[in-house]
C-alpha positions as CSV (number, residue, x, y, z in Angstrom):
1,M,181.3,-77.0,-18.8
2,K,181.5,-78.6,-15.4
3,E,180.9,-76.1,-12.5
4,R,183.9,-75.7,-10.2
5,I,183.3,-76.5,-6.6
6,L,185.0,-74.7,-3.7
7,L,185.3,-76.6,-0.4
8,Y,186.9,-75.7,2.8
9,I,188.2,-77.6,5.8
10,Q,188.4,-76.5,9.4
11,D,190.0,-73.0,9.6
12,G,189.8,-72.6,5.8
13,D,186.8,-70.3,5.7
14,K,188.9,-67.2,5.7
15,S,191.1,-68.5,2.9
16,L,188.0,-69.6,1.0
17,A,186.5,-66.1,0.9
18,I,189.8,-64.7,-0.4
19,I,190.2,-67.4,-3.1
20,E,186.6,-67.1,-4.2
21,K,187.1,-63.4,-5.1
22,E,190.0,-64.3,-7.4
23,R,189.1,-67.9,-8.5
24,E,189.5,-67.3,-12.2
25,K,192.9,-65.7,-11.7
26,V,194.0,-68.6,-9.4
27,E,192.9,-71.2,-12.0
28,E,194.7,-69.3,-14.8
29,E,198.0,-69.0,-12.8
30,V,197.9,-72.7,-11.8
31,K,197.5,-73.7,-15.4
32,I,200.5,-71.4,-16.3
33,Y,202.5,-72.9,-13.5
34,F,202.0,-76.5,-14.8
35,K,202.7,-75.4,-18.4
36,E,205.9,-73.7,-17.5
37,N,207.2,-76.2,-15.0
38,Y,206.0,-79.5,-16.3
39,H,205.3,-78.7,-20.0
40,T,201.7,-80.0,-19.8
41,N,198.2,-78.5,-19.9
42,V,195.9,-79.2,-17.0
43,I,192.2,-78.9,-16.2
44,I,191.3,-77.6,-12.8
45,Q,189.0,-80.1,-11.0
46,N,188.5,-78.5,-7.6
47,I,189.9,-76.0,-5.1
48,V,190.0,-76.8,-1.5
49,A,190.7,-73.9,0.9
50,T,193.0,-74.7,3.9
51,E,194.3,-72.6,6.7
52,D,196.5,-69.9,5.0
53,G,196.2,-71.5,1.5
54,A,194.4,-73.6,-1.0
55,S,195.0,-76.9,-2.7
56,V,194.1,-76.8,-6.4
57,F,193.3,-80.3,-7.8
58,V,194.3,-80.7,-11.4
59,E,194.3,-83.4,-14.1
60,S,196.3,-83.5,-17.2
61,E,194.8,-82.8,-20.6
62,G,195.8,-85.9,-22.5
63,E,198.7,-88.1,-22.1
64,P,200.6,-88.8,-20.0
65,Y,197.5,-88.8,-17.9
66,F,197.8,-87.9,-14.2
67,Y,196.2,-86.1,-11.3
68,N,197.9,-83.9,-8.8
69,I,197.6,-80.7,-6.7
70,A,199.1,-77.2,-6.7
71,I,199.4,-75.3,-3.4
72,V,198.5,-71.6,-3.5
73,P,199.4,-69.6,-0.4
74,V,196.9,-67.1,1.0
75,D,197.7,-64.3,3.4
76,V,194.5,-64.0,5.5
77,R,195.7,-60.8,7.3
78,E,196.5,-58.9,4.1
79,E,193.8,-60.7,2.2
80,G,196.2,-61.6,-0.6
81,I,197.0,-64.6,-2.7
82,G,200.6,-65.7,-3.4
83,L,200.2,-66.4,-7.1
84,D,203.9,-65.9,-7.5
85,R,204.5,-68.6,-4.9
86,I,202.5,-71.5,-6.3
87,S,204.1,-74.8,-5.6
88,T,203.6,-78.6,-5.5
89,I,204.7,-81.3,-3.1
90,E,208.3,-82.1,-4.0
91,G,208.6,-85.0,-6.4
92,Q,204.8,-85.8,-6.5
93,V,204.1,-84.3,-9.9
94,E,207.1,-86.1,-11.4
95,K,206.0,-89.4,-9.9
96,S,202.5,-88.8,-11.3
97,I,203.9,-88.1,-14.8
98,E,206.1,-91.2,-14.6
99,G,203.0,-93.3,-13.7
100,G,201.2,-91.8,-16.8
101,L,204.2,-92.6,-19.0
102,Y,204.4,-96.2,-17.6
103,V,200.7,-96.7,-18.5
104,M,201.4,-95.4,-22.0
105,V,204.4,-97.8,-22.5
106,Y,202.5,-100.8,-21.1
107,R,199.1,-100.0,-22.4
108,K,198.3,-103.6,-23.6
109,K,199.2,-105.0,-20.2
110,F,197.1,-102.4,-18.4
111,N,194.2,-103.1,-20.7
112,N,194.5,-106.8,-19.9
113,L,194.7,-106.1,-16.2
114,D,191.5,-103.9,-16.5
115,R,189.7,-106.8,-18.2
């Protein structure tokens, strides 16, 4: 199994420490979020800590194939993770799924384009 990598950007080191303690729970909750909200299974590719949060990069398991992110809030003062407030950027997951469906419908044309 591929090792998960945690990265941070400026001011994300505090969030990173909190996320690292609960990484498995964060990954599990993000998978549940995508299953419940988008009826799809995802694989966690990476977690990037940001100021007061983390971006969890996912890819779909199977078709329609897509990549996207979930946003997990982190309360640095209370050292808590907002697993009940996971979100995505409005409309972005839907657009990613549409793109995956488009590729499925026009697979021959995309294969020709790839060649």
